[in-house]
C-alpha positions in Angstrom: -17.7 23.3 -1.6 -15.8 25.5 1.3 -14.4 22.5 2.5 -11.7 22.4 0.9 -9.9 25.5 3.0 -10.9 24.2 6.5 -9.5 20.5 5.8 -5.9 21.7 5.0 -3.1 21.0 4.9 -3.6 17.8 7.5 -6.4 16.7 5.3 -4.1 16.9 2.0 -1.6 15.4 3.6 -3.0 12.2 5.0 -4.5 11.7 1.4 -1.2 12.0 -0.1 -0.2 9.2 2.7 -2.1 6.8 0.5 -0.8 4.8 -2.4 -2.2 5.9 -5.7 -4.2 3.4 -8.5 -5.3 3.1 -11.8 -8.3 2.4 -12.7 -8.9 2.5 -16.3 -9.2 -0.5 -18.4 -10.2 -3.0 -15.7 -14.2 -3.4 -15.1 -13.0 -5.2 -11.5 -13.4 -0.6 -10.6 -16.9 -1.3 -11.2 -18.1 -5.0 -9.9 -14.9 -6.9 -8.0 -14.6 -10.0 -7.9 -15.7 -11.4 -4.2 -15.6 -14.5 -1.6 -17.2 -15.1 2.1 -14.7 -15.6 4.7 -15.7 -18.5 7.1 -16.7 -15.3 9.6 -19.3 -14.1 7.0 -17.8 -11.5 5.8 -17.4 -10.1 2.0 -13.5 -10.0 0.4 -13.7 -8.0 -2.3 -10.8 -7.9 -4.5 -9.6 -7.9 -8.4 -7.3 -9.1 -10.5 -5.2 -8.2 -13.2 -2.5 -8.8 -16.4 -1.8 -12.2 -17.0 -4.6 -14.9 -16.0 -4.2 -17.6 -13.9 -2.9 -19.8 -16.8 -1.3 -17.4 -18.8 1.3 -16.3 -15.8 4.2 -17.3 -14.6 4.5 -15.2 -11.9 1.6 -13.8 -8.4 2.1 -10.6 -7.3 -0.1 -9.9 -3.7 -0.4 -6.3 -3.4 -1.2 -4.6 -0.5 -2.5 -1.1 -1.0 -1.8 2.4 0.8 -3.6 3.8 3.5 -7.4 5.0 2.9 -7.2 3.0 -0.6 -8.3 -0.3 -2.4 -8.1 -2.9 -4.4 -7.7 -0.4 -7.3 -4.4 0.1 -6.7 -2.2 -1.4 -9.6 0.0 -0.4 -12.3 -2.7 0.2 -14.5 -0.8 -1.3 -17.8 -2.3 -4.9 -18.7 -0.2 -4.6 -21.5 3.1 -4.4 -19.7 2.0 -6.8 -16.5 1.1 -10.1 -19.2 4.2 -9.3 -21.4 6.0 -9.9 -17.9 3.9 -13.2 -17.0 2.0 -11.5 -14.2 -1.1 -12.1 -12.5 -1.5 -8.9 -10.4 -4.3 -9.8 -7.2 -5.4 -6.4 -5.2 -7.8 -6.8 -2.1 -9.5 -4.6 -0.4 -8.9 -4.5 3.0 -12.3 -4.7 6.0 -14.3 -1.5 5.8 -12.8 -0.2 2.9 -14.4 -0.4 -1.2 -16.6 -3.7 -1.2 -15.0 -5.8 1.5 -17.6 -5.9 5.0 -15.6 -4.6 7.8 -14.5 -5.9 10.8 -16.5 -5.1 14.2 -13.6 -5.8 16.7 -10.4 -4.3 15.3 -7.3 -6.3 13.8 -3.9 -6.2 14.7 -1.5 -6.3 10.8 -0.8 -9.9 11.2 -4.9 -11.1 11.4 -5.0 -9.7 7.6 -2.3 -12.6 6.6 -4.0 -15.7 9.0 -7.5 -14.6 8.3 -8.4 -12.9 4.9 -5.1 -13.6 2.8 -5.1 -17.3 4.0 -8.8 -17.7 3.0 -8.2 -15.4 0.3 -5.1 -17.8 -1.5 -7.4 -20.7 -0.9 -10.2 -19.8 -2.8 -7.8 -18.8 -5.5 -5.5 -21.6 -6.0 -2.6 -20.2 -5.4 0.2 -22.0 -4.3 3.6 -19.4 -4.3 3.5 -16.3 -5.2 5.3 -12.4 -4.5 4.0 -9.8 -2.4 4.0 -5.8 -2.7 3.6 -2.8 -0.6 3.1 0.3 -1.1 3.2 2.6 1.7 0.5 1.6 4.8 0.4 -1.2 2.6 4.4 -2.5 3.2 2.9 -4.2 6.3 0.8 -6.1 5.4 2.7 -7.4 2.7 5.7 -7.9 5.1 2.4 -9.8 7.6 2.2 -12.2 4.5 6.0 -12.6 4.0 5.9 -13.7 7.9 3.1 -15.7 8.0 3.6 -17.8 4.8 7.8 -17.4 4.0 8.8 -20.5 6.2 6.8 -22.5 4.3 7.9 -21.6 0.8 5.1 -20.1 -0.4 6.7 -16.8 -0.8 8.5 -15.9 -3.5 9.6 -13.2 -2.7 8.6 -9.1 -1.5 9.2 -5.6 -2.6 8.6 -2.7 -0.2 7.6 0.9 -1.7 7.9 3.4 1.0 6.8 1.1 3.3 5.5 2.6 6.6 8.5 1.1 9.6 7.4 -0.6 12.7 5.4 1.4 15.9 9.0 0.8 17.7 11.7 1.6 14.9 13.8 4.6 16.7 13.0 8.3 16.3 9.2 7.3 14.9 8.5 11.2 13.8 11.5 12.1 12.6 11.4 13.8 9.0 7.7 13.5 9.1 5.2 15.8 7.9 4.2 18.3 11.0 0.3 16.9 10.4 0.9 13.3 9.4 3.0 13.2 12.7 -0.5 14.7 14.6 -2.3 12.1 13.0 0.1 9.3 13.8 0.4 10.2 17.4 -3.1 10.3 18.0 -2.8 6.7 16.2 -0.2 5.2 18.6 -2.1 6.2 21.4 -5.2 4.3 20.5 -6.8 7.8 20.6 -10.2 6.0 17.9 -12.5 8.8 18.1 -9.8 11.5 17.3 -8.2 9.4 14.6 -11.7 8.6 13.1 -12.3 12.8 13.5 -9.1 13.7 11.5 -10.8 11.0 8.3 -14.9 12.0 8.1 -13.9 15.4 6.7 -12.0 12.9 3.9 -15.1 11.4 3.7 -17.0 14.5 2.6 -14.4 15.7 0.7 -14.7 12.1 -1.2 -18.8 13.3 -1.8 -18.3 16.6 -2.9 -15.7 16.7 -5.1 -15.2 14.7 -8.0 -12.2 12.6 -9.1 -10.2 15.2 -11.0 -10.8 17.9 -8.4 -9.8 15.7 -5.2 -6.9 14.8 -8.2 -6.4 18.6 -8.3 -6.1 19.4 -4.6 -3.6 16.3 -3.9 -1.2 17.4 -6.9 0.3 20.3 -4.6 2.7 23.5 -6.0 5.6 23.5 -4.8 6.2 19.8 -3.5 9.7 18.5 -3.6 10.0 15.2 -5.5 10.5 14.6 -9.4 7.2 12.4 -9.4 5.6 15.3 -7.3 6.2 17.4 -10.3 5.2 14.8 -12.6 1.4 14.3 -11.2 1.5 18.0 -11.2 1.5 17.8 -15.2 -0.5 14.7 -15.8 -4.4 15.5 -15.4 -4.6 11.9 -16.5 -3.0 10.6 -13.1 -4.9 13.7 -11.0 -8.0 12.3 -12.3 -7.5 8.2 -11.3 -5.9 9.1 -7.8 -9.5 10.8 -7.1 -11.1 7.6 -8.4 -8.7 5.5 -5.9 -10.1 7.5 -2.9 -13.4 7.1 -3.8 -13.7 3.7 -3.7 -11.5 3.4 -0.5 -14.0 5.4 1.5 -16.7 3.9 0.2 -17.9 3.0 3.1 -16.8 6.0 5.3 -14.5 6.6 8.1 -14.9 3.3 9.9 -12.5 0.9 8.1 -9.1 3.4 7.4 -9.8 4.3 11.0 -9.2 0.4 11.8 -6.1 0.9 9.6 -4.9 4.0 11.2 -5.0 1.9 14.4 -3.8 -1.0 13.0 -0.1 0.3 11.5 0.8 2.0 14.2 0.2 -0.4 16.9 2.4 -3.4 17.2 2.0 -5.2 14.4 1.6 -8.9 15.5 4.8 -10.4 14.2 8.6 -8.9 13.9 10.0 -8.0 10.6 13.2 -9.9 12.2 11.5 -12.7 12.1 11.1 -13.0 8.3 12.0 -15.8 6.8 16.1 -15.8 5.1 14.5 -17.5 2.3 12.6 -14.5 1.6 14.6 -11.9 -0.5 12.7 -8.2 -0.4 13.6 -5.7 -2.1 13.1 -2.0 -0.3 12.0 1.2 -2.6 12.7 4.3 -0.9 11.8 7.8 -1.8 15.1 10.0 -1.2 12.8 12.8 -0.3 9.9 11.1 1.0 8.4 13.2 4.4 5.0 10.8 4.3 7.6 7.4 5.3 11.1 9.2 5.4 14.1 7.2 4.0 15.7 6.5 7.4 12.2 4.4 7.7 13.5 3.1 4.5 17.3 1.7 6.2 16.1 0.5 9.7 13.9 -1.8 7.9 16.9 -2.6 6.1 19.1 -3.3 8.6 16.2 -5.5 10.8 14.6 -7.6 7.5 17.1 -11.1 7.4 18.0 -11.2 3.2 16.8 -7.4 1.6 17.8 -5.1 -0.6 17.6 -1.3 -0.4 17.1 0.8 -4.1 17.4 4.6 -2.8 15.2 6.3 -5.6 17.4 9.7 -6.3 15.4 13.3 -6.4 11.6 11.5 -5.5 9.2 11.1 -3.0 6.2 8.8 -2.1 5.0 8.1 -5.5 7.5 6.9 -7.7 6.0 4.0 -8.3 3.5 5.3 -10.5 6.6 5.7 -12.8 8.5 3.2 -11.7 6.6 -0.1 -11.8 7.8 -1.8 -14.7 10.7 -1.9 -13.1 10.2 -3.0 -9.2 7.9 -5.6 -10.5 10.4 -6.7 -13.2 12.9 -6.9 -10.5 10.9 -8.3 -8.1 10.4 -11.8 -10.1 13.5 -11.9 -11.8 15.5 -14.7 -10.5 18.4 -13.9 -8.0 21.9 -14.3 -8.3 22.6 -17.8 -6.5 24.9 -16.2 -3.5 22.1 -13.4 -2.9 22.2 -14.3 0.5 21.7 -10.8 2.6 21.3 -6.6 1.8 22.7 -4.9 -0.9 22.1 -0.9 -1.8 21.0 0.2 -5.0 20.3 4.2 -6.0 18.3 4.4 -9.2 
């Protein structure tokens, strides 16, 4: 139990890189759906909201760093009212998905796991969404399937910018910048060493205690302040991380290396027919606002939404608006970049 002071503040700031999840109200938290990939690995996923027969829209969500398939809006009624079939998937080495032994690049996720999952589920047209580190995976899916007309639109929620972005460490939390520098240098040992204490933490503390550590006093964002006063959300934060690190440090380490290395595609090459909403917290120090501006400048068809006074956790309180905007029909003249504020 004396471990916590030793690993702070780096551990806590790395944990905050992950988007959070609600895990109540769906038994997939305990018994996920799975498929066998052609290479023999297991891929785990969860479906929330409207059933395949009832849904008017399918949203394929990509979770943040260290998270899992359990990252979802937490409101079945809201999803059903919007007609959304919401799908979350464990990336390799996370939750119940088998690891990928030889490493990977981001685009592999779209070409291998997601391609086979879509075939298994019989999904033709769909929307993509990604939070934090999951943003690049959602964009990879948009790139892979956008030109065939299968991707109807996308939403990126404080999504990390590409590795070749200008000033990659600008305005980052210093501890996150250190971790990112190790990953960008391909120093797998250093990255894994940073992740190992997280595994120990997941095994040593219950979900409520982990959530309390994440709800740090003095945080800047309105969303951080709200989280600090919500015991239910703090418990759910801990539950998400315990699941994401279920198999240990190797899966998250691979993820760290992948998102900080060339992705295998360029955002500027995403089909202009796929409109991407970029939602960005104004005071985010995990993915600073300039990364949102940069991605908005290079994605062919995007709208940038600045969430005033909020940091990295705003989707917890804005998810209905994000999803409603995502699946709403675009105006006929919607062809390029716009700027919006909440």
